[in-house]
N, C-alpha and C positions, 0 to 999 in steps of 0.2 A: 647412518644413524647419528654419528657425531655431528655432521653438518646440520641436521634437523634440530638437535639440542642447542647448538650454537645459535641458530636462527631464532629459536624461541627465546633464548636468553637475551639476544640483542633486541627482540621485540619488546620484552618486559622493560629493558633498560630505556628504550625509546619512549615508551608510554610514560614511564616515571619522569623522564626528562621533559616530556611535553607538559605534564601536570605541574612540574616545578617552574617551567617557563611561564605558564599561565598565572601562577601565583605571583611570580616576580613581576609580570606585566601589570597585574592588578595593584600590587604594592607601589610600583613606579607611578601609576596613574594616580593613586591616592596621595602620594607624596607631592606630586606636581600640583594636584588640586589644592592641597593644604597650603602650599607655598603661594597659590593665587588667591588665598582667602576663603577657600571652601565653597565652590559653586553649588547651587541647589540641585538636588536630584542625584548626587553622587552616592554610591553605596560604599559603606565601610569595608575595608579589606577583609576583616574577619567574617563579615556576612558573605562576601564573594567566595571565600574558601569553603565555608560551610555549605553554600548552595552548590558548589562544584562537587563536593564529596557526596551530597545528597542525590544529585542527578546521576552520577556515575554508578552509585549503588555498590553494595557488597555482595559477593557471590558466596555460595555454600561449598565451592570447590576447595579441594585440599591445596595446601600451600605449594606443593610440588606439581600441581596439575599444569599441563602445557597450555590449558585454555584460560587459566585464571587471569592472566594479564590482559588478554583480549576481552574478557568478560567485564573487568572493572576499569579499564582505561577510558579516558574521555573520548567521546565519539561525536560525529556529525551525522545527522539524519539526511539522507539523500533520496529524492524521488526520481526514478528513472522511467521514462516512457520508451517503449520499444515495439517493434513489429515482429511478427512470427509468420513467416511465409515459406513457400517451397517445401523442402524436406523438413525444415524445422517445425512445420505444422504437425508433423507426425511424431514429434517428441512429446511424451506425456508430461504431465505436471510434476510428477515426482522426479523425472529426469531434469526438468528445468531447475529444480531446487539444487541440483548439483552443477549445472552448466553456469548459472550466474556467478557463484563464488569462484569458479575456475576463471571465468572471464575477468573478474575483478583482480584476481592474482596476476593474471597476464598483464593487466594494465598497471600493476604495481601498487594496488590498494588492498588493504587488509580489512576484512569485515569483523565487527564486534561479535562476540558469542554470547549466547544466553547464559544465565547464572545458575541454572539448575543442575541436577545430577547428570543429565545427558546433554552436554553443550552442543548447540547447533548455531550456525550463523543467524544473526538477528535480521530476518527479512519478513516482509509482509507483501503478499501478492493480491491481485484482484481475483474475482471468481475464476475457478479453474475452467479451462477449455476442454471440450471433448476431443479425443484423439482425431487428428486430421483437419480440425477447424483452424483456418488462418485468422490472423488478427492484424489490424493496422495501428492500434494504439493501446497496447497492454501497459500495465504499471506494476512496479515493484518499489517498495521503500526499504532501504537497507542502511544500517548504522555502520559507518566507515570510520576507521581510526586514522584520521588525517593528522599531519604534523602540527597543525594549529587548532585541533579540535578543542583543546582545553580553553582557548580564548573564545571559541564559539560558544561553548557551554557557559562560560562566565559572562556572556552577554556583551562581549567586546566587539563582535562582528556586526556591521550594518548591512543594508541591502547591497551596496556596491561590492563589498567583499564577498558576500554569498554568491552574487552573480558571477564574479570573476572565478571563484573556486568551482562553481557549477559548470561554467564553460570549459574549464580545463579538464574536468572529469569527463564531460561529454566527448571532448575531442580524443582523449586517450582511449575511451571505451570503444569509439567508432573504429579505431585502428586495430583492435584485437577481437572484436565481436565475431563469433562464428558465422558461417554462411547461413543466410535465412533469418538471422536475428539482427535487425537493424536498430540502431540507437536513434530515437527521435529527439529526446531532450533529457537533460539531467539538471536538477535543481536542488540546491541545499535548502532544506526547510528551516524555517525560523521557529523560535519558541512559541508555543500556544496554538500551532496550526493543527487542524483536524486531520486525522489519519484516513487512509483510503477506506478502511473498514467502516468509518463513519460517513464517508462521502458518497460512495457508489449506490445509486438507487435504480439505475436503468442502464440499458445498453442498446446500441444500434447494430443491426445485422443486415447483411446482404446475402441472399440465397440465389444461387444460379439454378434456373429451371430449364427443363427440356421444352420443346415446342408443345408437346401434349400438355405438360403441366402449366405452361403459360396460358393455353386455351382454357383449361379448367379454371385457373385462377381468374381470368378475365370474365368468365361467365358467372362465377359464384362468389367472388371475394366480397363484394359489397353486401350481399345478402347475409353472408356468414358473419360479417362484422356487425351488422345490425341486430343479429340474434342476441338474446339475453345470455346464452351460455353456448360453449363449444365443447361438448364432452369428448374426451379421448381416453382410450384404455391403455394403461401401462401393464405389460405382461408380467407375470410372476417370475421371480428370480430364484433358482434353486439354491441349495446350501452351498456356501462358499468354502467350507472347510470344517474341521472339527470345532464344535462350539460356536459356530457362526451360522445362525439360521438365515434362510433366505427370506424374501419378501413375498407377500401375497399380491395377486392382481388387484388393481384398483382403477377407478374412473376418476379422471381429473378434469377440471374446467379450464381449458386453454384460453378462454376469452378474458379471464381475470388477469392474465399476464400481458395482454396486448394494449399498449398505449397508442400506437399508430401503425398503419400498414399501407403500403403503396406499391403498385405493380408497374415496373417499367417494361412494357411488353416488347418494345424494340430491342432493348438490351437483354431481355430474358432474365431480369433480376427482380426478385421480390424483396422490398425493403421493409424492415420491421423495427419497431422500437418496443422493446420488451422490459417490463418491470422486473427488477431484481429485489430479493429480500431473503430473510432467514426462514420464511414460512414454507419453503419448498415450492410445490406447485409444478406445473407442466414445464418441461424442458423445451429449448428452442425447436428441436426437430419434432417434438410432439405438437407444438403450436402450428408448425407448417403442415403437419399431417392433418390437423383439424381444419386448416384453411383450404387445402387443395385436395384432400382426400387420398393422398398417397404418401408413402414414406420417402423422404429425401435423405441421402447419406450425408454424414457429417462433413466429408471432405468438400462438399459443395457449399458450405456455410463460410462466412467471413464475419468476424466481429469487428465492426468498423471503429467503434469507440465506446468507452465506458463513460457514463454520464453522472454528474453530481447536480444536486439542486442548490442553486445559488440565487438568492433574492427572488425566489418564486419561479424561476425558469431553469430548464435543464441545459447544461453546457458540458462539454467534454472535460475530462480531468485536466488535460493540458491547458484548455482555455480558462479553467477555474482559477488556476494559480494558487496563491496562498489564501486559504479559507480559515479564518480564525475561529476558535471556540468562543462561545459567549462568555462574558466575564462572570465570575462566580457571584452568587447572590450574597449580599452583605449579611453577616451573622447578626442576629438580634442579641444584644448584650443585656443580660438581666443582672442587675446589681443586688447583692444580698443586703438586707437591712434598710432598704429604702421604701419598703411597703408601708402604707399608711396604717397606723395603729388604730385598732378598733376602739370606739369611744366606750369608756367604762360606765357603770351605773351612776346616775346623778344623785 
């Protein structure tokens, strides 16, 4: 217990030292610029300090909370692409929420925590996978407390520095990742980038079929894709517990989810490109059921990549790189007292 308290205190002291280092770096840069005659485009030190405080934010946690320092410290947002194969495919999404922070701690990184009453590591994942479904390019965005995160938040990092730090994080995570979870890439995100929740619009799947299922798909796939709708029934779910009512049976249109479908009969793989969204709709296994007429278990699915729409075309999250938010629309300034006076009676 004493060791944990000491570690928490050292973490708070390190975060405070990082913030002071960033302010000192900003002041030094401003002094140097002033000595050089004040180059255009430089930001005053006071503005940098205010911006840093605004970005880190204040939490509602008590002063003696062990999470307060990790909630308010300067952070760097890192996007991590990873695979989920083998036995790791049978680890549920809620279990993955615990595995990722443990992997980060083994690599020597500390995650920032949320600022509410129940602090949790600040992480954002792509759409959850069904239990047993493998994946070749999943994504998580996590806020890490790096030694120089204050300089990152102050805008003192350029693309070369972000690339260097991202490569170091990627190498360290690969050394400690658990079996079945492979690190594909790690990248430090820049200011103004769109989050994964804003980017993901579709996903590519590969489904392993039996010989009978391949024959069925080869015979009827084209006709079913040409159909205007593909109704599939979702069975009713009973009560999940006290106060948690179940759901009624309903019929869904699987065709609305399908962007593309292709059968590789030789390999026995059905390739699907499915639309993702917040409007619900048919699940991947329900889409396959509508296409081939039989239920395929989740462990024969593999989500190959998550897709974002960039410049009118679909690309994987890894290929998309940094996708910036559009600039805000300029505000229309209305000045009081400049309206034309109405002409009086002549």
